[in-house]
C-alpha positions in Angstrom: 99.8 119.8 187.0 103.6 119.1 186.8 106.0 122.0 186.8 107.9 122.8 183.5 111.6 122.9 183.6 113.7 125.6 182.0 113.1 125.8 178.2 114.9 127.7 175.5 114.1 131.3 175.0 113.4 130.7 171.3 110.7 128.2 172.2 109.0 130.7 174.5 109.2 133.4 171.9 107.7 131.1 169.3 104.7 130.4 171.4 104.0 134.1 171.8 104.0 134.5 168.0 102.0 131.4 167.2 98.6 133.1 167.4 99.6 135.6 164.7 101.1 132.9 162.4 98.0 130.7 162.9 95.6 133.6 161.9 97.4 134.3 158.6 97.1 130.6 157.6 93.4 131.0 157.3 93.7 132.8 153.9 95.3 129.9 152.1 94.7 127.2 149.5 94.2 124.5 152.1 93.3 124.1 155.7 96.4 123.0 157.5 94.4 121.9 160.6 92.2 119.6 158.5 95.2 118.1 156.8 96.7 117.3 160.2 93.5 115.7 161.4 93.3 113.6 158.2 96.8 112.2 159.0 96.3 111.6 162.7 93.0 109.6 162.3 91.7 109.8 165.8 89.1 107.2 166.9 86.4 107.1 169.5 87.8 106.1 172.9 91.4 106.9 172.0 93.8 108.3 174.6 95.8 111.2 173.1 98.9 113.1 174.1 99.4 116.4 172.3 102.9 117.8 172.8 103.2 121.5 172.4 99.5 122.0 172.5 99.6 125.8 172.8 96.2 127.4 173.2 94.5 124.1 172.8 93.3 124.3 169.2 94.1 120.7 168.3 93.2 119.5 171.8 89.7 120.9 171.3 89.2 119.0 168.0 90.7 115.8 169.4 88.4 116.0 172.5 85.3 115.9 170.2 86.7 113.0 168.2 87.6 110.7 171.1 84.3 111.2 172.8 83.3 110.7 176.5 85.3 107.4 176.7 88.5 108.9 175.4 91.0 111.4 176.9 93.3 114.1 175.6 96.3 115.3 177.5 97.7 118.6 176.3 101.3 119.4 177.2 103.1 122.7 177.0 105.4 125.0 178.9 102.4 126.9 180.3 104.2 128.5 183.2 106.8 130.1 180.9 104.5 131.8 178.4 102.2 134.5 179.8 98.6 134.0 179.1 99.0 130.6 177.4 97.3 128.5 180.1 94.4 130.9 180.4 93.8 130.9 176.7 93.9 127.1 176.6 91.5 126.8 179.5 89.1 129.3 177.9 89.1 127.4 174.6 88.7 124.0 176.4 86.0 125.1 178.9 83.4 122.5 179.5 85.4 119.6 178.0 85.6 117.0 180.7 87.9 114.6 178.8 90.8 117.0 178.6 93.8 117.4 180.9 96.5 120.2 180.7 100.0 119.5 181.9 102.8 122.1 182.4 105.8 120.1 181.2 108.8 120.5 178.8 109.0 117.8 176.1 112.8 117.9 176.5 112.4 116.1 179.9 111.1 112.6 180.6 107.3 112.4 181.0 105.9 111.3 184.4 103.4 108.9 182.8 103.9 105.1 182.9 104.6 103.0 179.8 102.2 102.3 177.0 99.2 104.5 177.9 98.5 106.5 174.8 97.0 105.4 171.5 98.2 108.5 169.7 100.8 111.1 170.3 100.8 114.4 168.3 103.2 117.3 168.0 102.4 120.1 165.6 105.0 122.8 165.0 106.8 122.3 168.3 108.9 119.1 168.1 111.9 120.9 166.5 112.5 122.8 169.8 113.3 119.8 171.9 116.8 119.6 173.2 117.5 116.0 172.1 115.4 114.6 169.3 116.3 111.0 170.0 115.6 111.2 173.7 112.1 112.7 173.1 111.3 110.2 170.3 112.2 107.3 172.6 109.9 108.8 175.2 107.1 108.9 172.7 107.8 105.3 171.8 107.7 104.3 175.4 104.4 106.1 176.1 102.7 104.6 173.1 100.6 101.4 173.3 101.5 98.6 170.9 99.9 99.4 167.5 100.0 103.1 168.6 101.2 105.9 166.4 102.9 109.3 166.7 102.3 112.2 164.3 104.8 115.0 164.0 104.5 118.0 161.7 107.0 120.8 161.3 108.6 123.0 158.6 110.6 121.6 155.8 114.1 123.0 155.1 112.6 125.1 152.2 109.6 126.5 154.2 108.8 130.1 153.2 111.9 130.1 151.0 110.8 133.1 149.0 110.0 135.0 152.2 113.5 134.4 153.5 115.1 135.2 150.2 113.5 138.6 150.4 114.8 139.0 154.0 118.3 138.2 152.7 118.0 141.0 150.1 116.9 143.5 152.7 119.4 142.6 155.5 122.3 141.6 153.1 123.1 138.7 155.4 122.4 135.0 155.6 119.8 133.6 158.0 120.9 133.5 161.6 122.5 130.1 162.5 119.9 129.2 165.1 117.0 130.0 162.7 118.6 128.1 159.8 119.2 125.0 162.0 115.6 124.9 163.0 114.5 124.8 159.4 116.7 121.8 158.7 115.9 119.9 162.0 113.0 117.9 160.7 114.9 116.7 157.7 118.3 116.3 159.3 117.5 115.0 162.8 113.8 114.0 163.3 113.4 111.8 160.2 116.7 109.8 160.6 115.9 109.3 164.3 112.3 108.2 163.6 113.5 105.5 161.2 115.9 104.3 163.9 113.5 104.2 166.8 110.0 103.4 165.3 108.9 100.2 163.5 107.4 102.0 160.5 107.6 105.6 159.2 105.4 107.5 156.7 106.5 110.8 155.3 103.9 113.2 154.0 104.9 116.6 152.4 102.5 119.5 152.5 102.7 122.8 150.4 100.3 125.6 151.0 100.1 129.1 149.5 99.1 131.8 151.9 97.8 135.0 150.3 98.0 138.7 151.4 96.0 141.3 149.5 95.2 145.0 149.9 96.0 147.3 152.9 94.8 144.6 155.4 97.2 142.2 153.7 100.1 144.5 154.1 99.3 144.9 157.8 98.9 141.1 158.2 102.2 140.3 156.5 104.0 142.9 158.6 102.5 141.4 161.8 103.6 138.0 160.5 107.1 139.2 159.8 107.4 140.7 163.3 106.1 137.6 164.9 108.8 135.4 163.4 111.9 134.4 165.3 113.8 135.6 162.2 112.8 139.2 163.0 114.0 138.8 166.6 117.3 137.1 165.8 118.5 138.9 162.7 119.8 141.9 164.7 120.3 142.8 168.3 119.7 146.4 167.6 116.1 147.6 167.8 116.5 150.5 165.3 118.1 148.2 162.7 115.2 145.6 163.1 112.7 148.4 162.6 114.5 149.5 159.4 114.4 146.0 158.1 110.6 145.9 158.8 110.0 149.2 157.1 111.9 148.0 154.0 110.1 144.6 154.1 106.7 146.3 154.0 107.8 148.5 151.1 108.8 145.4 149.1 105.6 143.7 149.9 103.6 146.8 148.7 105.6 146.8 145.5 104.8 143.1 144.9 101.1 143.7 145.5 101.1 146.7 143.1 102.7 144.5 140.4 100.9 141.2 140.9 97.8 142.1 143.0 98.9 140.0 146.0 101.8 138.8 148.1 102.2 135.0 148.5 104.1 133.0 151.1 104.7 129.3 150.3 104.4 127.3 153.5 106.1 123.9 153.2 105.8 121.3 155.9 106.6 117.7 156.5 104.3 115.3 158.3 105.6 112.1 159.9 103.5 109.3 161.0 105.5 107.0 163.2 104.1 103.5 164.1 104.8 101.3 167.1 104.0 97.8 165.9 106.0 95.7 168.3 107.5 96.0 171.8 111.2 96.6 171.8 
């Protein structure tokens, strides 16, 4: 297992909150994971690289799809996120066609050229230091006729949620947070068209519902798990005041409409390598 190099603090923090954000997506119109799997189209015997694999949720599914003759390599900054590697190993226990690698996607990969049929990156690619460099690495690692699937937030993801935060804090989104929301649109898509032979863009909109006292608790946990909550103020007391007001607004919305809704908007990119450059 290779050693991960230094990674941005926001990426580490995002990993810690991913489990909470994943749990709330279960009460939604559509299953995001199934949508991702329908776009990736894994085949028996494929060799897969999953960048930013987290606790191994997608790796576990891919492992079953590729079968005994296939292989899945899950990559993440395991050494920098407490408990992440242990959680992944527990989820993937008994799967012999899986390998976990401690590595930052912002650095060159140690593998040789053209060894993967498919590369995936779900809600992690927008943290890499240089989008073009990492996309070129993906192109290098893919076999001819291979494909890369990247999914991340659209610029208007959870817009209503963030509009409410603006009302409460009376300030615009922090620059770092806003830049991440725009990164798929502004950086990843243009670079993908430049580097890959063919690009397919697939939007995804999903309503996530919160209802009753459990819903209030869930949306508060979601709010606290976002990088927005961590970045909007350096003062603990001020952040707590924002959270208290946020919960109050959510409760008012539930009393009026019976539920609180977050609109999750994502962009899926399927990038094809059809010739050797």
